[in-house]
N, C-alpha and C positions, 0 to 999 in steps of 0.2 A: 401452497408453497409460499414461504416468506423469502423475499430477496435479501441476500447478504452481500453487500458491496465490498466488504472488507475481508472477505474470506481468505484471500491469499496475500494480503498486504503484510510486509515484513515489519517487525517491531521497529519503531523509530522512524518509519518512512512517512513524512507528512504529505500524503498523496491527495488527489483531488476528490476522493470519495467520502470525505468526512461528512458530507451532507446527509448520508444515510445512517450515521451513527449518532448516539447521544454523547455529546461532549459537555462536561460540566463547565460552569462559568469560571472565569479567571479567579484565582485565589484572591479573596478580599474585594471582589467586585461588588459595588453597592450602587443603587440608583443614584445618579448624579443630581446635585441640586440644580434647580432651574436657573438658566442664565438668561440675561437679556439678549434677545436676538430677534431678527425680523420674523414675523409669523411665517410658518412653513406652509407651502402649498399642500393641499390635502388630496390632490390628484383625483377629485371626484368622489372620494369615499366620505360617508357621513362621519361627522366628528364624534358622535355618540349614538348609542342605541337605547331606545326606551325600554324599560323592563318588559321582558317577554317577547321582544322583537327578535327576529332571526337575522336581521340585516347585519352586515359586517360593520366594523368601526375601527378607528385608529387607536392603537394602544401605546405607540411611541413614535417619535419623529427623530431621525438621526440626520443631523445637519438639515438637509431639505427633503430627505426621503422618508416616507411613512412606513411603518410596520403595522399590519392589520391583525385583528384578532383571529381571522381565519388562517393567516400564515402561521401563527403560533399554534392554533389548534391542529392544523394539518401536520406540522412537524412533530408535535407532541404525540398525536395518534400513531405516527410512523415509528417513533421511538418505542412506544409502549408495545406495538405489534412485534417489533424486532427483538424486544427484551422480555417478552411475555413469560419466558421460562426462567428468568433471572430473579433472584430473591432480593437483590439490593437496589432495585429501582425505587426512587423516592415516590411519595404520594403525588397524585396528578397535579394538585395545586402548586406544590413545590417544583415539580418538573416543568410546569408551564412557565414559572418564573425563570428557571434555569434556561429553558429554550429561548425565551425572550432575550436574555442576556447574550446567548450565543448568536442569535439573529442580529443583534446590535453590532457585535464584533464583526460578523461577516459583512454587514452592510458597510461598515467603516472601511474594511479592506477593499471591497469592490469599488467604493468611491475613490480610494487612493489609487487603485489601478487605473480607473478611468481618467483621473486627473493627471496621471503621469504618462498617458498616451498608450497604455498597454491595451492591445486588441487581441481577441481570440476569434479566429475565423471558424467557419462551419466545419472544416475538415477536422480540426482539433476536437470539436464537440462530437463529431461522428466517431472519432477514434475512442473518446472517453465512453461513449454509449456502448460501443462494441466491447470495450474492456469490461464494463459492468455485466453485459450479457454473458461473456465468456466465463467470468468468475462465477456466475450462477448456473453455468451449464445449459444455457438456452440461447436461441437465436435472438437477434435484435427485435424481430417481430413478436416473438413470444414474450420478450421482456416488456414490450409496450403493452401487450394484451394484459399481462399480469399487473402492470402499473395502473392500467385503466380499471381493473377489478378492484384495486386498492384505493381508487379515487384520485389518482394523479395523472394529469394529462401529459401527453408527449411534450407539448410546448413548455409546460412548467418544469418537467424533468430536465429538458435540454437547457432551459434557462438557468436552472440550478447548477448543472454541469459547467456551463459557461462561466458562472460566477465563481465556482470552485477553481477552475483553471486560472481565472484572473487573480484570485487570492494566492494561488501557488506561485504565479509569475511575479507578483509584487513582493512576495516573501523572498523569492530567489534574488530579486534585485536589491531589496532593502536590507536583508538580513544575511542570507546564506553566503553571499560574496564577501562579507566583511568578517566572517568568523575564521580565525587562524588558530592552529595548534602548534605550539612550540615544542622543542625537545624537552624543555623543562616541564611542560604539562604532562608529557608521556612519562618522564621519570617520576613525577609526583604520583601519577596514577599507579605505576608499578610498585612504588614504595608503599602506597596505601594497601595494595593487594598483599604484599609481603607482610605488612604489619598485621593484617587481619587473616593471615593464612590459617590459623587454627580453626576459625569459624568456617573456612572454605575447604577444610581438609578433605571432605568427601564430596568431590564434584565429579560429574561424569557427563560425557557426551555420547548420546545414543543415536544411531541411525534408525529410522522408523519407516516402515511400510504398513499402511492400513488398507486392508480390503474390506470395504464397508458392507455391512449386512443390514438391510432395511428393517425397521421395526415390524414386528408381527410377520416376519418372513416365513414362507412355507419351508418344510424340511428340504424340498428339492432345491429351493433357492439357497438355503444354508450350505448344502453340499456343493452346489456350483461355486459359491464364494470360497469355500474351503479348498476346492480344487484349484482355484485361481491363486490362492495364497501358496499352496504347495508348489504350483508351477513357478512362482516367483522365487521361492526358496531353492528349488532345484537349479535355477539359473545362477543364483548366487553361489551355491556349492560347486557349480561347474566352473566358477572363476569369473563370472560377469561382474562388472563394476557395480557397487551398491547404488551409486548415484544414477546410473543408467536404468537399473531395474526399478528403483524408486520412482523415477520419472514416468516409467511405462505402466507400473502396476498400482502405485499408491493413490488412494483417494484422500489422503491427508494433505492439508495446504502445503506443508514443507516438502512434499514429494516433488513439486515442480523445481525445487532448488537442490535436489540430491538427497533429500530425506533426513539430513542432519538436524537434530533438535537443538544443538548448541550446548556448550559447556555450562552446567548449572548445578547447584547443590541438589543432592538426592531428594531432599524434601520438596523439591519443586517438580518431581516426577510422580506419576501415578504409582501407588503402592504395588500394583501388578508388575510394572516395569522394574521397580527396584528389587523386588523379591526374585524375579526371574533372572536378573543379571548380576546379583551381588557376588556370586562365586565365579562368574564367567571371565575368562581372560580377554585382554584387549584383542580385538579382531574376531572374537567369537560371534556366531550367529545363534539366536534364540527364537524359538517359535515354530509354527504359528501359535500364538496365544489367543484364547477366546475371551472377549469382553462384550458387554452389551452393544458396543459400537461395531464390532466385527472381529476380524482376525488380524493380529499384529505380528510382524516380523521385526526383530530388533538386532542391531549389531553394536557391540561395544567398540566405539571408535577411540575413546581416550578416557583416562582418569587423570585428575590433576589436584594438587594441593595448593596451587597458587591462583587458580582462576584464569590463567592465560592459556588460550587454546594452543595445542601443539599440532593439530591437523585442521584442514578446512577444504571445502569443495572449490576447486578452481574451474574456470571456464576459459576455453580458447575460442575467440570469436573474430569475425571480420565485419566490417561495415562499410557502407557507402553513405557519405554525408553530402546533402545539398543544403546550402545555406539559404535563409529567407531574408528578403529585403531587396532594395534596389530594383523594385518592380516585380520581384518573384514572391508570390504568396505561398503559404503552407500548402494550399490545395494544389497549386501548380507543381510545386516540388514533389508532392506525394504522387500526383498523376505520372510524373516522369519516372519516379522510382517504381511505380507499379508496372510500367512498361519494361523497365530493366529486370524486375523480378520475373515477369513472364518469360523473358528471354533466358533467364537462368534456369527456371524450373522446367522449361521445355527442352533444355539442352542446347540451345542455340549459341550460348556464350557462357563462359565461366565467371564466377563471382569476382575472382581476382582480376581478370581482364577488364571487366566493366568498372571495377573500383579504380584501377590505374587510369582509366580514361575519363571517368566522370566525377569521382569523389573529390570534394573540396576540403580535404582534411590531410594533415601531414602523413597519415598512414597510407595514402593513395599509392605512394611509390612501392610499398610492400604489398600491394594488392588488397589494401584495407585491413591487413592483419593487425590485430590489437594485442596479440600475444596471450599468455596465460594471466588470468586476473582472479583475485580473491573477491569475495563479496564486499560491497561498499565502494568499489573503485569507480563504478559508473553512476550517473544520475539515476534517480528512482525509476523514471519512465523507461529508460533504456534497459536497466537491470530487470525490471518486471517483464518486459518483452523477451529478454534473453532467457530468463528462467522458464518461460513457457515453451521454449523450443526443445526439440530433440536433436541430437547430433545429425548434421546434414540438412536440417530444415532452414528455410529462409523466412524471415518475418514479413508481415505486411509493413508498409511505411509507418514509422514511429516518430512522433513529434517530441522534441526536447527543446530546452532553451538554446541549444546550439544550432538547431535547424531540423531537418527531416532525415531520418536514417533508414537504411535497409540493413538488416542484421542477419548474419549467418552464424549459427553455432557449429563450430568445427568438432569440438570434443569437450567432455566434462570428466573430471577426475578428482579423487581425494588425494591431497598432497600433504606431506610432512612439512611443517613450517620451519624455516631457518630462524635464527634469533632476529635478524633484520625483518623478516616477514611477520614475526610475532609483534614486533614494535609497530609495524605498519597497521596491523589489525587493531592494536591498542590505540593507535592514533585515530583510526576511524571511530572507535567507541568513544574516545574523548571528544572528538568533533561532534558526534551525535548529541552528546550531553550538552556541550556548549551551544550547539544550535538550538536545542530545546529551551535552554535558559535565555538565550538572546532573543528568540522568537517571543517568549512569554513577556520579557521586558519591553520589547518593541510594541506588542499588543497593548500592554498597560499604558504606555506613553500615548499611543494612538487613541486609546479609549479616553484618556484624560483630556486630550486636546479637542475631542469632538464635542459638538453641541448635541446633547441628548435630552429630549423633553418627554417625560412620561405623561400619558394622557389618562387612560383608564386601565384597570387591571385586566389581563386576559382571563377568559373564563370559557 
């Protein structure tokens, strides 16, 4: 089994698990010319390795922190393993250079977080480790065993998670809080969509439920999976909400968030889906369809000639927020929320009552009620935890930049968007685009200001 840390991440979410992905270097990034600077400490690693020696050596120094050949090799091996079925992975030598540049960028961000006083305590790392395990359908112990078989120690994995959390928090402080979207930005985006309407004339949003069939499955297994797909379809035809059934039955990543694949041109859908739905009316159910992956159930949610969605999945949630600081750590806040959660799930108290009493948020007067929300309203960590819940479920404590939360999903539904709500979704899309651009520019500036000395080529 190969671990996939990004399986359920939504597009455009700059989350903490990038360390398990191959990310290409920044556009135009080149080895920086050597600058005069004090000699960097080498932390006990040999400066070079003689031909044929297996000893590690330093390949680059970032300010005062070294990057070793073994770090580059281990990350490269991980990337190759996770992308072994992909046809567009560059040759190993090129990939090692790309990985080195990525490690340099990461090192710079971690240093900036450290210098600005950002700290990540053990609870946040525990939560990140649990998230990776859940996304891969294993326990934390099973995750650690798998990492050990792949040559990664628990200590190294947790250190990388801590670094990724530090990078996320420094980005939130330095970039995210400064990006604003004006009404003019939204108007320009909508004008561009209208101008390009002919190219977007055939756009469709499909709801998708996948009942996975393993490779080389026996006939009995295939029939069992077909029966599960038929059961899901029967619930839908009986009037069940598509989002609820998708969350319960779908093995596809989008199933956690209601199964909607999003409005996109038809050429970005599998041919199987396009052929099966091209004559189907909006609201129609299609399937189960058989593919090598398994059985698919589709629902035609909307068609558009402008590219602006007309429907979306809404969530109705409550939360309890405990803020961190002034002598209260994330671990202490999480322990308190875990006690409150136990009282809720055991029936000793209601979520609303405890929210009114304990939550340090403006919603406390409403019992923590956050109302109906469209995707993109909440910060990524909160939204990811919310998407993993079924109606009536209460999350474990969740850390965000606002503090530590306990979240209850009350209900999930598909809703027709008003014109104002459409603009709000467009605003979110514009913000994501501007965030990506601002983050790339910020990284380039940080890279240009850092002292980077290249020693020997990784191999």
